[in-house]
Every structure is written in structure tokens, then in C-alpha cells.
C-alpha positions, 0 to 999 in steps of 0.5 A: 215133184209137185206137192198134191194138196187137193188129194182128201188124206182118206184117198192116200190112206185107202191106196196105202192099205190097198198096198200092204192088202196085195203085198199081205195076200202075196206071201200066201199066193207066191207060196202055193205057185212056188209048189209048181213053179221053181223059184228062179223060174218064177222070179223070171216070169214075174219081172218079165211080165211086169216089164212088159206090162209097164211098156204097155202102160208107158206107150199108152200114156205117151211118156217117154223113156230116158235116153240119157246114157248116165241115167240109163247105166245108174238105173242098170245098176239100181235094178240089180239090188231093186228088182233082179236080186230082190226078186231072186233072193226073195222067192228063193227065200220064200221057197224055204220059210213060211209066210208069216216069217217072211212078212215080219222079216220085211217089215224091218225094211224101212229101218235098215233103209235108215241104217244104210242112209246114216252110213253112207252119209244120206242121214244125220246120226241121231240117238234115236236113229241108233236105237230104232236100228238096233231094236229092229235088228234084234227082232229080226235076228230072233226071227231068223235065228236057228233056234226060232223055227218052231214048226215045219216049213221055216228054215234059217237059211230061208228067213236069211234070204229073205232078210237079204233081199229086205237089205238089198232093197233097203240099200237100193232105196238110199242109192237110187233116191237122187236120181229117181226123184227127177225122173218120171216114176212109170218111166223109171220103174219101167226100165228098172224091170227091163234092166232087171229082166235082162239080169234075170235071164242070165240068173234064171235062164237055165232053170227054164230048161227042166221046167214043164209049163205043161204041168202047172195047173190053171189055179198057179197061173192065176196066182201068178197074174194077181202077183203081176198085176197087183203086188208088183205093178199096182203096188209100185204105182200106188205107192209112187202115187201116195209118196207124192202126196204124203210123208214117207214116214207115214207110208212106212207106218202102213207096213205095219198091216203086211204080217198082220194079213200074211200071218192071219192068212198063213195060220187060216189056210197053211196052219202055221203057227206062230211060237214065242220067239216069232211073236217076240221078234215081231214085236221088236221089229214093229218098235224098231220101226214105231221108234224110227218113224216117230224120231223121225217126224220129231227131227223133221226128217223121214225114215229114208231121207226124203222121199224112197221109192216104195217100200217093198217089192217083195 
């Protein structure tokens, strides 16, 4: 991948801020949307719509999709962890918890990626990495523990589903990196969503039988359009663009903005009130990510060993 040394740092930083704003708003938008569209149905609609839009972008750009059977099989496998199960678990988890809880838990993705990298031999073990993983995991356990639910709308099961979703995506980052770094980003992302659509048709297809599309309000469809265009397609493309220009450790730092945006919107619009355990857990997660990023930069490596794909597609 070519280095883009002529791009102004401020432009890259603006793109990364935009990505986190997209994700931060998405938690609230999806929470409202799920009041009218069942979680499995929305997961299917989101991924299929994104796949169609990405296919159109590939066609207009003149790119060619990979055709080698070995590459296609790997992309199909990666899509299970990075797209289909990622989306299926996320919407089912968010439906059972609050946007603030979900955003805080998802902030642990960079550290989870680091942990999988070490376990699978993709990262060298260093003491600072072990400390970072331990701190972040302790924070997540505070947020998702049964005693941490301080208000209606949050549940241990919902938090656990979001945590599992983030873990699946972190695993995807590690196992897919060497393959995706050799492929055109737009073409590879398109196929990931196409394969993810196939899996979600199997998982969520039965839920379509009882879905009354006519009962969904126009507001909800507008929210859905926002989620497909910005936190899905737009965030993927902007993050891949940024990853070609800056260190992945810098990209990871911007994830700090997600829970701040999501929690602020939840407090203002949904009446969510973070309790002491949630605040303490969030502080530990942030500290763990900070230690991982700082340790990676000093050791000459990044949080996810090189250039990962986007930090979140939740």
C-alpha cells in the first residue's frame, strides 16, 4: 500500500473525527430504529443495503472484484466474524441495553485486537500489552456485570451480546489483516458485505415472515438510511482511507470519542444516567486503550500489528 505523504494531517484527523461522530450518533439512531424494526430484520436490511451500495460504487469506479477461489473463501470466512455475526450480535445487544453502555464496551476493541494478536502469534508479548489488556478487561466487566445496571433499558444480557460482538470484530481484524492488506479496500469490503448478506439471510430470513413493513414510520426509514450511508459505508471508506495515511495507533485513539458522543446524546435525549460502576468501568477501558496505544508507539508497533481494518462496524 502506498504511503500518502502529501495529505495534510488536519485532513486525516477531520476524517477520523467524522467517523467517530457517525458511530456516536449511530448508537442513538439504532436504539430508536429498533423500536419499530426487529433486530434481526434490521441487521439484514443494513448489510444487504450496504452491499448493494458498495457494488454500485465498485461498478462506477471501474474496479474489479477478486475472483481467485482461495481469496473468495477467505473473505467468506472473514465476513462471518466481521460482518454477519458482528451486525447480528450488535443490534440484538443494543436492543437490550443503552447506547452509552454499548459505546463504552465497544471502546475495548483495540485492546481485544491486541489480545488476539498475542494469542495467535501475530503480536510480540510485552509487559505493557498485558497490563493494557488486563485494565481494559476489568473496565468492561464493571460495565457489563449484573450489578452494573443502574437504570431501565440496560441489561447484563444486552451488554454481553455487545461485548461478544466487539470480540468477534477484534478477532476478524487479526485473522483478516494479511489478506485484506493485499487487496483493494473498496473491492474487499464489498465482498465482505456480499458474503455477510448471504449469512444474514439464513440467520434473519425467518424473522421477515412476521415483519410488517407498512407499520414502519418514515422517521425510522430516514434513520436507517443514515446508518447505512454514514456509520456503515461512509465510516468504512473513510477509515480505510485514513489507515493508508497514518499509524493505526492514531486511528485507535479517536475511538475515545464514540462513548462521549453516544453518552451525551443518550443523556440529553433518552434520559440515560450513567452510574458509578459505568463511569468507573469507562475510565478503566479508556486507560487500557491509552496504555496499549502508548506502549505500541514506544515499541515500534501499533495496537493491531500494522494496519487493521476499521476499528468498529457496530
